[in-house]
N, CA, C and O atoms as a Tripos MOL2 file, in Angstrom:
@<TRIPOS>MOLECULE
protein
  232   231    58     0     0
PROTEIN
NO_CHARGES

@<TRIPOS>ATOM
      1 N          99.0220  214.0660  105.8580 N.3       1 MET1
      2 CA         97.6270  213.7700  106.1050 C.3       1 MET1
      3 C          97.4090  212.2610  106.2330 C.2       1 MET1
      4 O          96.5770  211.8140  107.0230 O.2       1 MET1
      5 N          98.1530  211.4860  105.4580 N.am      2 SER2
      6 CA         97.9850  210.0310  105.5270 C.3       2 SER2
      7 C          98.4560  209.4830  106.8760 C.2       2 SER2
      8 O          97.9300  208.4790  107.3570 O.2       2 SER2
      9 N          99.4520  210.1470  107.4900 N.am      3 ASN3
     10 CA         99.9070  209.7230  108.8180 C.3       3 ASN3
     11 C          98.7960  209.8740  109.8500 C.2       3 ASN3
     12 O          98.6380  209.0240  110.7270 O.2       3 ASN3
     13 N          98.0310  210.9490  109.7470 N.am      4 VAL4
     14 CA         96.9300  211.1920  110.6790 C.3       4 VAL4
     15 C          95.8570  210.1230  110.5080 C.2       4 VAL4
     16 O          95.3220  209.6120  111.4920 O.2       4 VAL4
     17 N          95.5470  209.7900  109.2810 N.am      5 ILE5
     18 CA         94.5290  208.7700  109.0090 C.3       5 ILE5
     19 C          94.9790  207.4120  109.5400 C.2       5 ILE5
     20 O          94.1800  206.6800  110.1230 O.2       5 ILE5
     21 N          96.2330  207.0770  109.3460 N.am      6 VAL6
     22 CA         96.7650  205.8080  109.8510 C.3       6 VAL6
     23 C          96.7340  205.7860  111.3770 C.2       6 VAL6
     24 O          96.3510  204.7790  111.9730 O.2       6 VAL6
     25 N          97.1280  206.8760  112.0090 N.am      7 ALA7
     26 CA         97.1390  206.9340  113.4730 C.3       7 ALA7
     27 C          95.7310  206.8290  114.0490 C.2       7 ALA7
     28 O          95.5090  206.0880  115.0070 O.2       7 ALA7
     29 N          94.7840  207.5570  113.4790 N.am      8 VAL8
     30 CA         93.3980  207.5040  113.9540 C.3       8 VAL8
     31 C          92.8260  206.1070  113.7440 C.2       8 VAL8
     32 O          92.1250  205.5870  114.6120 O.2       8 VAL8
     33 N          93.1180  205.5010  112.6080 N.am      9 SER9
     34 CA         92.6480  204.1370  112.3420 C.3       9 SER9
     35 C          93.2320  203.1500  113.3470 C.2       9 SER9
     36 O          92.5310  202.2560  113.8220 O.2       9 SER9
     37 N          94.5010  203.3070  113.6680 N.am     10 PHE10
     38 CA         95.1520  202.4270  114.6460 C.3      10 PHE10
     39 C          94.4830  202.5380  116.0100 C.2      10 PHE10
     40 O          94.1790  201.5220  116.6340 O.2      10 PHE10
     41 N          94.2520  203.7680  116.4780 N.am     11 PHE11
     42 CA         93.6420  203.9550  117.7920 C.3      11 PHE11
     43 C          92.1930  203.4730  117.8150 C.2      11 PHE11
     44 O          91.7590  202.8900  118.8080 O.2      11 PHE11
     45 N          91.4490  203.7010  116.7550 N.am     12 LEU12
     46 CA         90.0760  203.2000  116.6960 C.3      12 LEU12
     47 C          90.0480  201.6710  116.7280 C.2      12 LEU12
     48 O          89.1970  201.0730  117.3860 O.2      12 LEU12
     49 N          90.9760  201.0500  116.0200 N.am     13 THR13
     50 CA         91.0590  199.5900  116.0390 C.3      13 THR13
     51 C          91.4190  199.0840  117.4300 C.2      13 THR13
     52 O          90.8340  198.1130  117.9090 O.2      13 THR13
     53 N          92.3790  199.7360  118.0770 N.am     14 ALA14
     54 CA         92.7880  199.3170  119.4200 C.3      14 ALA14
     55 C          91.6420  199.4530  120.4160 C.2      14 ALA14
     56 O          91.3980  198.5380  121.2020 O.2      14 ALA14
     57 N          90.9370  200.5840  120.3950 N.am     15 PHE15
     58 CA         89.8120  200.7810  121.3110 C.3      15 PHE15
     59 C          88.6880  199.7950  121.0210 C.2      15 PHE15
     60 O          88.0480  199.2930  121.9450 O.2      15 PHE15
     61 N          88.4470  199.5170  119.7580 N.am     16 SER16
     62 CA         87.4010  198.5570  119.4010 C.3      16 SER16
     63 C          87.7400  197.1630  119.9100 C.2      16 SER16
     64 O          86.8710  196.4690  120.4360 O.2      16 SER16
     65 N          88.9860  196.7500  119.7610 N.am     17 LEU17
     66 CA         89.3950  195.4360  120.2480 C.3      17 LEU17
     67 C          89.3110  195.3520  121.7680 C.2      17 LEU17
     68 O          88.9220  194.3150  122.3060 O.2      17 LEU17
     69 N          89.6680  196.4270  122.4680 N.am     18 MET18
     70 CA         89.5350  196.4350  123.9270 C.3      18 MET18
     71 C          88.0770  196.3420  124.3400 C.2      18 MET18
     72 O          87.7490  195.6490  125.3030 O.2      18 MET18
     73 N          87.1980  197.0330  123.6220 N.am     19 ALA19
     74 CA         85.7670  196.9820  123.9370 C.3      19 ALA19
     75 C          85.2160  195.5790  123.7180 C.2      19 ALA19
     76 O          84.4270  195.0920  124.5270 O.2      19 ALA19
     77 N          85.6170  194.9340  122.6470 N.am     20 VAL20
     78 CA         85.1690  193.5650  122.3880 C.3      20 VAL20
     79 C          85.6770  192.6340  123.4850 C.2      20 VAL20
     80 O          84.9520  191.7370  123.9160 O.2      20 VAL20
     81 N          86.8950  192.8320  123.9370 N.am     21 GLY21
     82 CA         87.4380  192.0180  125.0260 C.3      21 GLY21
     83 C          86.6530  192.1800  126.3110 C.2      21 GLY21
     84 O          86.4040  191.1990  127.0120 O.2      21 GLY21
     85 N          86.2610  193.4000  126.6290 N.am     22 VAL22
     86 CA         85.4660  193.6470  127.8360 C.3      22 VAL22
     87 C          84.0920  193.0090  127.7020 C.2      22 VAL22
     88 O          83.5870  192.4170  128.6560 O.2      22 VAL22
     89 N          83.4890  193.1230  126.5360 N.am     23 ILE23
     90 CA         82.1570  192.5430  126.3220 C.3      23 ILE23
     91 C          82.2100  191.0230  126.4440 C.2      23 ILE23
     92 O          81.3400  190.4350  127.0880 O.2      23 ILE23
     93 N          83.1970  190.3770  125.8500 N.am     24 PHE24
     94 CA         83.2690  188.9230  125.8790 C.3      24 PHE24
     95 C          83.7650  188.3710  127.2070 C.2      24 PHE24
     96 O          83.5360  187.1970  127.4970 O.2      24 PHE24
     97 N          84.4380  189.1760  128.0240 N.am     25 SER25
     98 CA         84.8780  188.6860  129.3350 C.3      25 SER25
     99 C          83.7090  188.5770  130.3020 C.2      25 SER25
    100 O          83.8080  187.8830  131.3140 O.2      25 SER25
    101 N          82.5920  189.2620  130.0020 N.am     26 ASN26
    102 CA         81.3490  189.1740  130.7650 C.3      26 ASN26
    103 C          81.5410  189.5740  132.2270 C.2      26 ASN26
    104 O          80.9160  188.9920  133.1150 O.2      26 ASN26
    105 N          82.3950  190.5560  132.4830 N.am     27 ARG27
    106 CA         82.5970  191.0680  133.8350 C.3      27 ARG27
    107 C          82.1940  192.5250  133.8760 C.2      27 ARG27
    108 O          82.3000  193.2380  132.8790 O.2      27 ARG27
    109 N          81.7310  192.9640  135.0370 N.am     28 ARG28
    110 CA         81.4110  194.3710  135.2170 C.3      28 ARG28
    111 C          82.6890  195.1730  135.3690 C.2      28 ARG28
    112 O          83.6430  194.7180  136.0000 O.2      28 ARG28
    113 N          82.7090  196.3470  134.8000 N.am     29 ILE29
    114 CA         83.8260  197.2530  135.0190 C.3      29 ILE29
    115 C          83.5750  197.9330  136.3490 C.2      29 ILE29
    116 O          82.5110  198.5200  136.5470 O.2      29 ILE29
    117 N          84.5360  197.8670  137.2700 N.am     30 LYS30
    118 CA         84.3460  198.4820  138.5800 C.3      30 LYS30
    119 C          85.5930  199.2600  138.9560 C.2      30 LYS30
    120 O          86.7050  198.9320  138.5430 O.2      30 LYS30
    121 N          85.3850  200.2710  139.7300 N.am     31 GLY31
    122 CA         86.4830  201.0980  140.1890 C.3      31 GLY31
    123 C          87.1350  200.5140  141.4240 C.2      31 GLY31
    124 O          86.7180  199.4730  141.9320 O.2      31 GLY31
    125 N          88.1460  201.1860  141.8910 N.am     32 SER32
    126 CA         88.8120  200.7410  143.1030 C.3      32 SER32
    127 C          87.9770  201.1180  144.3200 C.2      32 SER32
    128 O          87.1180  201.9970  144.2430 O.2      32 SER32
    129 N          88.2240  200.4720  145.4060 N.am     33 CYS33
    130 CA         87.5280  200.7680  146.6590 C.3      33 CYS33
    131 C          88.2990  201.8970  147.3380 C.2      33 CYS33
    132 O          89.2360  201.6490  148.0980 O.2      33 CYS33
    133 N          87.9110  203.1040  147.0660 N.am     34 GLY34
    134 CA         88.6250  204.2600  147.6030 C.3      34 GLY34
    135 C          88.8250  205.2780  146.5160 C.2      34 GLY34
    136 O          87.9700  206.1370  146.2970 O.2      34 GLY34
    137 N          89.9260  205.1940  145.8440 N.am     35 GLY35
    138 CA         90.2060  206.1130  144.7470 C.3      35 GLY35
    139 C          90.3950  207.5410  145.2150 C.2      35 GLY35
    140 O          91.0280  207.7820  146.2430 O.2      35 GLY35
    141 N          89.8490  208.4920  144.4670 N.am     36 ILE36
    142 CA         90.0440  209.9060  144.7650 C.3      36 ILE36
    143 C          89.3410  210.2990  146.0560 C.2      36 ILE36
    144 O          89.7670  211.2430  146.7210 O.2      36 ILE36
    145 N          88.2630  209.5910  146.4280 N.am     37 GLY37
    146 CA         87.5720  209.8840  147.6790 C.3      37 GLY37
    147 C          88.4610  209.6300  148.8800 C.2      37 GLY37
    148 O          88.3840  210.3640  149.8660 O.2      37 GLY37
    149 N          89.2990  208.6140  148.8230 N.am     38 ALA38
    150 CA         90.2160  208.3190  149.9180 C.3      38 ALA38
    151 C          91.3110  209.3730  150.0050 C.2      38 ALA38
    152 O          91.7600  209.7150  151.0990 O.2      38 ALA38
    153 N          91.7360  209.8810  148.8740 N.am     39 VAL39
    154 CA         92.7860  210.8980  148.8570 C.3      39 VAL39
    155 C          92.2700  212.2110  149.4290 C.2      39 VAL39
    156 O          92.9780  212.8990  150.1640 O.2      39 VAL39
    157 N          91.0280  212.5530  149.0870 N.am     40 LEU40
    158 CA         90.4580  213.8190  149.5370 C.3      40 LEU40
    159 C          89.8560  213.7330  150.9310 C.2      40 LEU40
    160 O          89.4110  214.7470  151.4680 O.2      40 LEU40
    161 N          89.8310  212.5530  151.5260 N.am     41 GLY41
    162 CA         89.3410  212.4120  152.8880 C.3      41 GLY41
    163 C          87.8410  212.2910  153.0020 C.2      41 GLY41
    164 O          87.2800  212.6760  154.0270 O.2      41 GLY41
    165 N          87.1710  211.7760  151.9960 N.am     42 ASP42
    166 CA         85.7220  211.6130  152.0290 C.3      42 ASP42
    167 C          85.4070  210.3110  152.7550 C.2      42 ASP42
    168 O          85.4620  209.2360  152.1570 O.2      42 ASP42
    169 N          85.0770  210.4020  154.0440 N.am     43 GLU43
    170 CA         84.8610  209.2190  154.8740 C.3      43 GLU43
    171 C          83.4610  208.6420  154.7410 C.2      43 GLU43
    172 O          83.2240  207.5320  155.2200 O.2      43 GLU43
    173 N          82.5270  209.3380  154.1170 N.am     44 ALA44
    174 CA         81.1430  208.8780  154.0560 C.3      44 ALA44
    175 C          80.9010  207.8730  152.9370 C.2      44 ALA44
    176 O          79.8290  207.2700  152.8860 O.2      44 ALA44
    177 N          81.8410  207.6800  152.0630 N.am     45 LYS45
    178 CA         81.6480  206.7720  150.9300 C.3      45 LYS45
    179 C          81.6860  205.3260  151.3960 C.2      45 LYS45
    180 O          82.4250  204.9730  152.3150 O.2      45 LYS45
    181 N          80.8770  204.4940  150.7470 N.am     46 MET46
    182 CA         80.8300  203.0700  151.0570 C.3      46 MET46
    183 C          81.3570  202.2890  149.8540 C.2      46 MET46
    184 O          81.2090  202.7170  148.7090 O.2      46 MET46
    185 N          81.9670  201.1520  150.1270 N.am     47 CYS47
    186 CA         82.4620  200.2760  149.0680 C.3      47 CYS47
    187 C          81.3640  199.3130  148.6420 C.2      47 CYS47
    188 O          80.2950  199.2690  149.2510 O.2      47 CYS47
    189 N          81.6350  198.5410  147.5920 N.am     48 ASP48
    190 CA         80.6860  197.5310  147.1340 C.3      48 ASP48
    191 C          80.4560  196.4540  148.1850 C.2      48 ASP48
    192 O          79.3970  195.8280  148.2050 O.2      48 ASP48
    193 N          81.4340  196.2320  149.0590 N.am     49 CYS49
    194 CA         81.2910  195.1810  150.0670 C.3      49 CYS49
    195 C          80.4200  195.6380  151.2300 C.2      49 CYS49
    196 O          80.1080  194.8300  152.1050 O.2      49 CYS49
    197 N          80.0170  196.9110  151.2690 N.am     50 GLY50
    198 CA         79.1390  197.4150  152.3130 C.3      50 GLY50
    199 C          79.8570  198.0410  153.4860 C.2      50 GLY50
    200 O          79.2120  198.5640  154.3950 O.2      50 GLY50
    201 N          81.1780  198.0010  153.4870 N.am     51 GLN51
    202 CA         81.9490  198.6010  154.5680 C.3      51 GLN51
    203 C          82.5110  199.9340  154.1080 C.2      51 GLN51
    204 O          82.4430  200.2730  152.9270 O.2      51 GLN51
    205 N          83.0680  200.6890  155.0530 N.am     52 LYS52
    206 CA         83.7090  201.9440  154.6760 C.3      52 LYS52
    207 C          84.9730  201.6540  153.8830 C.2      52 LYS52
    208 O          85.4690  200.5270  153.8780 O.2      52 LYS52
    209 N          85.4890  202.6720  153.2160 N.am     53 MET53
    210 CA         86.6750  202.5070  152.3820 C.3      53 MET53
    211 C          87.8260  201.9410  153.2010 C.2      53 MET53
    212 O          88.0680  202.3790  154.3260 O.2      53 MET53
    213 N          88.5280  200.9780  152.6410 N.am     54 GLY54
    214 CA         89.6550  200.3520  153.3030 C.3      54 GLY54
    215 C          89.2610  199.1430  154.1300 C.2      54 GLY54
    216 O          90.1380  198.4350  154.6250 O.2      54 GLY54
    217 N          87.9720  198.8820  154.2970 N.am     55 GLY55
    218 CA         87.5230  197.7690  155.1180 C.3      55 GLY55
    219 C          87.2780  196.4860  154.3530 C.2      55 GLY55
    220 O          87.0430  195.4430  154.9650 O.2      55 GLY55
    221 N          87.3260  196.5320  153.0480 N.am     56 CYS56
    222 CA         87.0770  195.3370  152.2400 C.3      56 CYS56
    223 C          88.3200  194.4600  152.2330 C.2      56 CYS56
    224 O          89.4430  194.9650  152.2610 O.2      56 CYS56
    225 N          88.1240  193.1710  152.1980 N.am     57 SER57
    226 CA         89.2660  192.2560  152.2070 C.3      57 SER57
    227 C          89.7790  191.9540  150.8070 C.2      57 SER57
    228 O          90.7950  191.2730  150.6620 O.2      57 SER57
    229 N          89.1090  192.4380  149.7850 N.am     58 GLU58
    230 CA         89.5100  192.1470  148.4040 C.3      58 GLU58
    231 C          90.6920  192.9550  148.0120 C.2      58 GLU58
    232 O          91.1710  192.8430  146.8840 O.2      58 GLU58
@<TRIPOS>BOND
     1     1     2 1
     2     2     3 1
     3     3     4 2
     4     3     5 am
     5     5     6 1
     6     6     7 1
     7     7     8 2
     8     7     9 am
     9     9    10 1
    10    10    11 1
    11    11    12 2
    12    11    13 am
    13    13    14 1
    14    14    15 1
    15    15    16 2
    16    15    17 am
    17    17    18 1
    18    18    19 1
    19    19    20 2
    20    19    21 am
    21    21    22 1
    22    22    23 1
    23    23    24 2
    24    23    25 am
    25    25    26 1
    26    26    27 1
    27    27    28 2
    28    27    29 am
    29    29    30 1
    30    30    31 1
    31    31    32 2
    32    31    33 am
    33    33    34 1
    34    34    35 1
    35    35    36 2
    36    35    37 am
    37    37    38 1
    38    38    39 1
    39    39    40 2
    40    39    41 am
    41    41    42 1
    42    42    43 1
    43    43    44 2
    44    43    45 am
    45    45    46 1
    46    46    47 1
    47    47    48 2
    48    47    49 am
    49    49    50 1
    50    50    51 1
    51    51    52 2
    52    51    53 am
    53    53    54 1
    54    54    55 1
    55    55    56 2
    56    55    57 am
    57    57    58 1
    58    58    59 1
    59    59    60 2
    60    59    61 am
    61    61    62 1
    62    62    63 1
    63    63    64 2
    64    63    65 am
    65    65    66 1
    66    66    67 1
    67    67    68 2
    68    67    69 am
    69    69    70 1
    70    70    71 1
    71    71    72 2
    72    71    73 am
    73    73    74 1
    74    74    75 1
    75    75    76 2
    76    75    77 am
    77    77    78 1
    78    78    79 1
    79    79    80 2
    80    79    81 am
    81    81    82 1
    82    82    83 1
    83    83    84 2
    84    83    85 am
    85    85    86 1
    86    86    87 1
    87    87    88 2
    88    87    89 am
    89    89    90 1
    90    90    91 1
    91    91    92 2
    92    91    93 am
    93    93    94 1
    94    94    95 1
    95    95    96 2
    96    95    97 am
    97    97    98 1
    98    98    99 1
    99    99   100 2
   100    99   101 am
   101   101   102 1
   102   102   103 1
   103   103   104 2
   104   103   105 am
   105   105   106 1
   106   106   107 1
   107   107   108 2
   108   107   109 am
   109   109   110 1
   110   110   111 1
   111   111   112 2
   112   111   113 am
   113   113   114 1
   114   114   115 1
   115   115   116 2
   116   115   117 am
   117   117   118 1
   118   118   119 1
   119   119   120 2
   120   119   121 am
   121   121   122 1
   122   122   123 1
   123   123   124 2
   124   123   125 am
   125   125   126 1
   126   126   127 1
   127   127   128 2
   128   127   129 am
   129   129   130 1
   130   130   131 1
   131   131   132 2
   132   131   133 am
   133   133   134 1
   134   134   135 1
   135   135   136 2
   136   135   137 am
   137   137   138 1
   138   138   139 1
   139   139   140 2
   140   139   141 am
   141   141   142 1
   142   142   143 1
   143   143   144 2
   144   143   145 am
   145   145   146 1
   146   146   147 1
   147   147   148 2
   148   147   149 am
   149   149   150 1
   150   150   151 1
   151   151   152 2
   152   151   153 am
   153   153   154 1
   154   154   155 1
   155   155   156 2
   156   155   157 am
   157   157   158 1
   158   158   159 1
   159   159   160 2
   160   159   161 am
   161   161   162 1
   162   162   163 1
   163   163   164 2
   164   163   165 am
   165   165   166 1
   166   166   167 1
   167   167   168 2
   168   167   169 am
   169   169   170 1
   170   170   171 1
   171   171   172 2
   172   171   173 am
   173   173   174 1
   174   174   175 1
   175   175   176 2
   176   175   177 am
   177   177   178 1
   178   178   179 1
   179   179   180 2
   180   179   181 am
   181   181   182 1
   182   182   183 1
   183   183   184 2
   184   183   185 am
   185   185   186 1
   186   186   187 1
   187   187   188 2
   188   187   189 am
   189   189   190 1
   190   190   191 1
   191   191   192 2
   192   191   193 am
   193   193   194 1
   194   194   195 1
   195   195   196 2
   196   195   197 am
   197   197   198 1
   198   198   199 1
   199   199   200 2
   200   199   201 am
   201   201   202 1
   202   202   203 1
   203   203   204 2
   204   203   205 am
   205   205   206 1
   206   206   207 1
   207   207   208 2
   208   207   209 am
   209   209   210 1
   210   210   211 1
   211   211   212 2
   212   211   213 am
   213   213   214 1
   214   214   215 1
   215   215   216 2
   216   215   217 am
   217   217   218 1
   218   218   219 1
   219   219   220 2
   220   219   221 am
   221   221   222 1
   222   222   223 1
   223   223   224 2
   224   223   225 am
   225   225   226 1
   226   226   227 1
   227   227   228 2
   228   227   229 am
   229   229   230 1
   230   230   231 1
   231   231   232 2
@<TRIPOS>SUBSTRUCTURE
     1 MET1         2 RESIDUE 1 A MET
     2 SER2         6 RESIDUE 1 A SER
     3 ASN3        10 RESIDUE 1 A ASN
     4 VAL4        14 RESIDUE 1 A VAL
     5 ILE5        18 RESIDUE 1 A ILE
     6 VAL6        22 RESIDUE 1 A VAL
     7 ALA7        26 RESIDUE 1 A ALA
     8 VAL8        30 RESIDUE 1 A VAL
     9 SER9        34 RESIDUE 1 A SER
    10 PHE10       38 RESIDUE 1 A PHE
    11 PHE11       42 RESIDUE 1 A PHE
    12 LEU12       46 RESIDUE 1 A LEU
    13 THR13       50 RESIDUE 1 A THR
    14 ALA14       54 RESIDUE 1 A ALA
    15 PHE15       58 RESIDUE 1 A PHE
    16 SER16       62 RESIDUE 1 A SER
    17 LEU17       66 RESIDUE 1 A LEU
    18 MET18       70 RESIDUE 1 A MET
    19 ALA19       74 RESIDUE 1 A ALA
    20 VAL20       78 RESIDUE 1 A VAL
    21 GLY21       82 RESIDUE 1 A GLY
    22 VAL22       86 RESIDUE 1 A VAL
    23 ILE23       90 RESIDUE 1 A ILE
    24 PHE24       94 RESIDUE 1 A PHE
    25 SER25       98 RESIDUE 1 A SER
    26 ASN26      102 RESIDUE 1 A ASN
    27 ARG27      106 RESIDUE 1 A ARG
    28 ARG28      110 RESIDUE 1 A ARG
    29 ILE29      114 RESIDUE 1 A ILE
    30 LYS30      118 RESIDUE 1 A LYS
    31 GLY31      122 RESIDUE 1 A GLY
    32 SER32      126 RESIDUE 1 A SER
    33 CYS33      130 RESIDUE 1 A CYS
    34 GLY34      134 RESIDUE 1 A GLY
    35 GLY35      138 RESIDUE 1 A GLY
    36 ILE36      142 RESIDUE 1 A ILE
    37 GLY37      146 RESIDUE 1 A GLY
    38 ALA38      150 RESIDUE 1 A ALA
    39 VAL39      154 RESIDUE 1 A VAL
    40 LEU40      158 RESIDUE 1 A LEU
    41 GLY41      162 RESIDUE 1 A GLY
    42 ASP42      166 RESIDUE 1 A ASP
    43 GLU43      170 RESIDUE 1 A GLU
    44 ALA44      174 RESIDUE 1 A ALA
    45 LYS45      178 RESIDUE 1 A LYS
    46 MET46      182 RESIDUE 1 A MET
    47 CYS47      186 RESIDUE 1 A CYS
    48 ASP48      190 RESIDUE 1 A ASP
    49 CYS49      194 RESIDUE 1 A CYS
    50 GLY50      198 RESIDUE 1 A GLY
    51 GLN51      202 RESIDUE 1 A GLN
    52 LYS52      206 RESIDUE 1 A LYS
    53 MET53      210 RESIDUE 1 A MET
    54 GLY54      214 RESIDUE 1 A GLY
    55 GLY55      218 RESIDUE 1 A GLY
    56 CYS56      222 RESIDUE 1 A CYS
    57 SER57      226 RESIDUE 1 A SER
    58 GLU58      230 RESIDUE 1 A GLU
């Protein structure tokens, strides 16, 4: 039982530290331009740059 408590504590600490890092980096979390929509052939999706998927230069 103590192993479970240690493991859960470790993962909670790791996730908390990652969350603090994201908050202090002051950047928006954003997905890729495409992702699963590109795999499934969804051509109607637009990227953040305003072009169709694959058209962004970033």
